[in-house]
C-alpha positions as a Markdown table, in Angstrom:
| # | Residue | x | y | z |
|---|---|---|---|---|
| 1 | Unk | -2.1 | -25.1 | 9.8 |
| 2 | Unk | -4.3 | -23.1 | 7.7 |
| 3 | Unk | -7.8 | -24.1 | 8.6 |
| 4 | Unk | -6.4 | -23.7 | 12.2 |
| 5 | Unk | -5.2 | -20.4 | 10.9 |
| 6 | Unk | -8.5 | -19.7 | 10.4 |
| 7 | Unk | -10.5 | -22.0 | 13.5 |
| 8 | Unk | -8.8 | -19.3 | 15.4 |
| 9 | Unk | -9.3 | -16.0 | 13.4 |
| 10 | Unk | -13.2 | -16.7 | 13.9 |
| 11 | Unk | -13.0 | -17.3 | 17.2 |
| 12 | Unk | -11.1 | -14.5 | 17.4 |
| 13 | Unk | -14.2 | -12.8 | 15.4 |
| 14 | Unk | -17.1 | -14.7 | 17.4 |
| 15 | Unk | -15.7 | -13.1 | 20.5 |
| 16 | Unk | -13.9 | -9.2 | 19.7 |
| 17 | Unk | -12.5 | -9.1 | 23.7 |
| 18 | Unk | -10.4 | -11.1 | 22.3 |
| 19 | Unk | -10.1 | -10.4 | 19.1 |
| 20 | Unk | -6.6 | -7.9 | 19.1 |
| 21 | Unk | -5.4 | -10.9 | 21.1 |
| 22 | Unk | -5.8 | -13.1 | 18.7 |
| 23 | Unk | -5.3 | -11.2 | 16.2 |
| 24 | Unk | -0.9 | -10.6 | 17.8 |
| 25 | Unk | -0.6 | -13.7 | 18.8 |
| 26 | Unk | -1.5 | -14.6 | 14.8 |
| 27 | Unk | 1.1 | -12.1 | 13.5 |
| 28 | Unk | 3.1 | -13.6 | 16.0 |
| 29 | Unk | 3.0 | -17.4 | 14.6 |
| 30 | Unk | 3.2 | -16.3 | 11.4 |
| 31 | Unk | 6.7 | -14.6 | 12.5 |
| 32 | Unk | 8.0 | -17.6 | 14.5 |
| 33 | Unk | 7.6 | -20.0 | 10.9 |
| 34 | Unk | 8.9 | -17.8 | 8.9 |
| 35 | Unk | 12.1 | -17.3 | 11.4 |
| 36 | Unk | 11.8 | -21.0 | 11.2 |
| 37 | Unk | 11.7 | -21.0 | 7.7 |
| 38 | Unk | 15.1 | -18.3 | 7.1 |
| 39 | Unk | 17.0 | -20.9 | 9.5 |
| 40 | Unk | 16.3 | -24.0 | 7.9 |
| 41 | Unk | 16.8 | -22.1 | 4.8 |
| 42 | Unk | 21.0 | -20.9 | 5.7 |
């Protein structure tokens, strides 16, 4: 999972145009993962 995230971050940095979009997408996935984790604990 972490390696995939690092791969996407590297890709985003190599294409500055897409960087902000990739970062937003990564933050979105992090949020989903956190919510899913909280639901799993409930």
